[in-house]
C-alpha positions, 0 to 999 in steps of 0.5 A: 490172645491179641487184638481181633477184628470183629467186623469191618465196614466202608462208608464215605471213602472211609473203613470202620473196623470194630476192634477187640482188646483183651483188658491188658492191652486197653490202655497201651492200645491208645493210637493207630498208624496206617503204613502203606510201604513205608509211608504213613496215612492217617488213621483214628481210634475211638473208644466204645462206650460201655453202655454200647458194649452192652447193648450189642450184647458184646463180651464185658471182659474185653476193651472194644475200639473203632478204627477208621481208617481210608479206604485205599483201593486194591491196596495193601497196608499194615495197621500197627496199635500203638502205646506210649513209645511201642507197638503192641500190635500189628495186623495187615489190611487187604482192601480188596478183601474188605470190599468183600467183609464189608458187603457180608458185614452189612447182611449178617452183621447189621447192628455192629455196622450200624453202631460203627459206620461214620463213627467219627462224623461228630467226635470234634472235641479237640480234633477235626472232624472233615467231611466232603460236601460236594465235588465238581467238574472244574475247569482243569482239576476236580473241585472238591468243596470241604466242611471242617468242624472243631471244638476247641480253640478258635485260632487253631486254624488247621493246615492242610496236606493231601496224599494218593493211595500210595501214600506220597503227598499230592499237589493241590490248590485250596481256598478258605470260602467261609469261617464261622467262630462259635457256631452254635449246634442243636445240641447246644454245644458250639463249634467252629467250622471251615468251608474250605474248597480243595482242587488236587491236581490231574483230578484222581479218584482216590486220595486222603485230605489231612488236616492239622494244627501245627500247634498241636493243639487240636487233633488231626482229622482226615476225610477221604475218597475212593472210587465208590465214593466219588462216584457218590458225590459227582452223581448227587452234584450231576443230578442236582445241577442236571436240567430238562434236557437230562433225561430223555425218558423222563421229558416223554412221561412229563409230555405225556402228562402235560399234553392235551387230553382227548377231553381237552381238545373235545371241548376246543373244537366245540368252544363257541367262537365269534369272529376268529381269526384264520391262521395260514401256515406256510411250509417251503417244500423242497425234496420233501421226505413222503412220509414226513410230509404225510405226517406234517399234513396229519398233524394239521388235520389234527387241529382243534381249531379248524379255521386254517389254511395250509399252504405248501410251496413246492419247490420241486414239483418234479418228484410229486411228493407235494402232490401226492400228500395233498391228494391223500389228504383230499382237504380244500383248506390245503392249497399247493403254491408253485413258485415262480422258480424255485431258488432259495427258501426265503423267495418259496416263503415269501411266495406262501405269504403272498398267496395267504389270507389269514390274519395271522400267519405260521410258519413250520418246515417240511419235515416238522409236527405240530400238536393238536392244540397248537392253533388253539392255543395262539388263537386263544392268546389272540383273544385274550390279547388283541395287542399280540404280534408275534408269537411262539412256543416251546417245542422239542425234537424228534429224534432219528428214532422217532421218539421225542427228546431235548425239550426247549423250554422258552421264556418271555422274550429274552432280547439278549439271548436272541441276540446271542442265537435264535432262542424264538425259532418255533412255533413262529407266527405273525400277525399279517398286518405286521408282515405289511409293515416291515415287508418280507426277508431277502433272500440273502439271509436264507436259512436264518429267514426265521430269525430275520424275520423275528428280529425285524419284528423285534426293532418294531416294537411289537409285542411279542407272547410266549406260550408255555407248552409244548406245541412244536416237535422240530425234526433231527436228521441229517439235513436238518439244522435241529442238532445246532450244528452249521455242517448240515447248513453253513450258509445259514450261520453266516445269514444270521449274522447278516440279519442280527447286523442289519437289525443293529443297523435298523436301530440305529445302534453301533455294534459289530457281531463276531462268531461265538465259537458255536454253530449259530452263536453270535456275540455282539460287541457295543461302541462306545462314546468317545470320549469315554463316559465317566464311570463311578465305582461305588464301594462299601466297606468296613475293615477286611483291609486286604480284600478291599486292597486286592479289589481297587488294584485289580481295576487300577493295574489291570481294566483297560478302561480309562475314566474311572473314578473309586467312591469307597464308602467308609463304614464304622471300620475299627482296624487301623489296616482299614485306614492305612489301606485307604491311604494306599488307595488313594496315592495309588489311584493318583486322583481316582480314589476318594473316601466318604464316611457314612455317619450312620450306625450298624450296617445299612447296604443300600444306605450305603450305595445311596450316600456313594452314588450321591457322593460320585459324579459318574454317568455311569455307575459300577455298584461293587462289593469289597469282596470282588476282584477283576478278571477280565480287563475289559469289563468296564468296556463290556457292561458299558456296551449294553448301556448304550441301548436305552432299553437296558437298565441294569447290568451284571457280570459273570463272578467266580468263585475263588476255585474257579466255579461260577458264583453268579450268572443271573438270579430268578426270582422264587426258589426258596420263596426267595431269590437265587443264582442260576447255574451255580457252580458249574465250570467256565466254560459249561454253558448249560440250559439253552446256553445260558451260562455262557451267554448274554441274557436278560434276568429279573435280577442281578447281584449287587455284588457287581451292578453297573446301571445309568445314573439317571436309571437309578436316580429314577427308580429312587435308587436302593430301597433302606428298608432292606437293609442286608437283603434282598436290595439288589434284587428288589432294585432290578425288579423296581427297574424292570418295572420301569420299563428296562431291561437287566441284563447279565453278561458272561463276557465281564468277568470278576471273582467274587469272594461271597461270604468271607467279609460278611458271613452266611445268614444260616450260620448266625441266629440273629441274621437268620432272623433279619434275613427272614423278616427282609424275605417277608418284607420283599414277598409282601412288595412283589407278590405278583412274580411269587404267584405268576412265576418269574418270567424268565422261568418255565412253568415246566421248570422245577420250581425249586431248581436253579438249574432249569431242570425238569418238574412235574 
């Protein structure tokens, strides 16, 4: 009687088989080999404890072992059971048959499957234990983040190899993210943990990653991917990274829960108001769809706020569509405005404005719809704050099937996102007195007249108010720009660029406007003063000489900016190589690199930054981590450009992990009762919600790993708060800059690598660091309670408060 497989089941890209072994062969069956043709792939063998044998009711006269091997989809392989110097048994493995066998095993032998499934996951004593954490789409190849644990020799860091399902070696690159030495586990055992990112060329769906110790002190381990596990890992990452537009059916359910109820509308209609303003709704009409126009009028008639007038500017009276729709409505608040001649949408819009009588003038496209509480919400906002001059709301789209979809949840006015595209759009309303002040749009911005009006209002310095409710439904059809395509109205893209150029001319800011490669999206390039002002790059440093040298060298060799100084703040380094590195950098810098020594004890990042700034000479400061490296040669020019606008206080950059995925493109306050990076792990070209990962945007904070700030602003707010020794100091600094009236901007056009956690380590991996982080978290919340209660102004109440991808909330 030989070795018998009692049950096999699949899990996480592997196959687990329970082998029954005659007692006479137990000692001989000490290893397993998996052969695909002549190629060997890893397999592991573990003894099943006698206690477990009894619990499962197995025949105790046999020995039992668990065989673990990668699942090789649609392959045939062979397993050899080996002892010292000999093969004692072998058997074929048909993986197609194992698919069915696994399904049956889970149904008929659930206890045995539960006993062996994932059997190898916590076997870290003297061997490498590998597990996939995440799978992401990369710029070229998929990115797989894996975790390697082992107990034993801390110096036995593994080498990696990757094999295809046929056993052939595959080309790959790997990047070590973090090494945690002596990590204390909940059961009191300490082990070592390595986080690694693996990119396999060609992005195969099935492969095996093997970790080996060349010295043989630690036994090899493996993790493997098959089609099913690939879908599970990528699906989990995609779900976690989904935004508010990911599921239109979920959005429609959300909308029904959050729109005004009949009872609320009745209360709004019955509300007593004082001197209520008249709201004029201007609708330019040209060859309007009769059904759409009737729906529009009905949506205005349904308003819970009654003091309105609807001005339909009829640019095509010959078709009779507008006249018929107005006759059907039979309401004297609706007027038809006949322009002197139909020339363009700007002239028709202006005719409506000139004919209006309202204190507030709102703009509605002739095929779109309003929610019944739209005007009520706007008037209530004006009553609460009479200083408001411009209002806008959230919106969604009406698909060609008539269903609501693609919600656009906006934030408080995001000036820099507005400079990339019209992120305000609907439901735009302005005070009539503002239009008297700034005038009407000119005909050469036809198609972008709403963008032009918004920009001119911004230049006037008036107050904007965002109403965080979906009050406007933008209809999508072939003739609409609702799909963000310039093909329907190519002139509108050109008009938008012209409006933006004029805005900067009006503000007296030297800038050029370029197309950003997408419809209705622009890139602003700011002119710098000549000669270029001095920028002081302040870098705290403690050992890790290799990273520091890479950081500084990347600027010395690749930066196109011609007036930099580097102030390296030495902080209690101990390794001789660090000081040798300083000497090399001073020599390479040719007078541009200085080392200043901080005399404090321990680690206080805020104190190091303040000390370095005090020792620097530049009008502008770049606060930089030593674990960064320059990617875009003109990053300094790009960041410095924003600081030529007087309202900008801090500028951050787009940072990438070693594997090319996004590490930082701005921060939100609130997730996890702290602060969090948005849109992490995106490939470079993925824009995310509202394009905020690839377009400049304003945020409450940007990471201190790379912050540019005007020296005068740094000194105005008192620099970094030294009470925050390690964490939250960068965010606290940004919030104080915002409190002083400045914007915090993050630009995707300045790109650097950020090798996060390789120099300092992660707080969650160390109890002492975790306690310190919790203490600073409490200090941060105590310092800024309002933002935690009211929410980040660059978020939206509709978002999941724990999502960093602008996902839909409850």
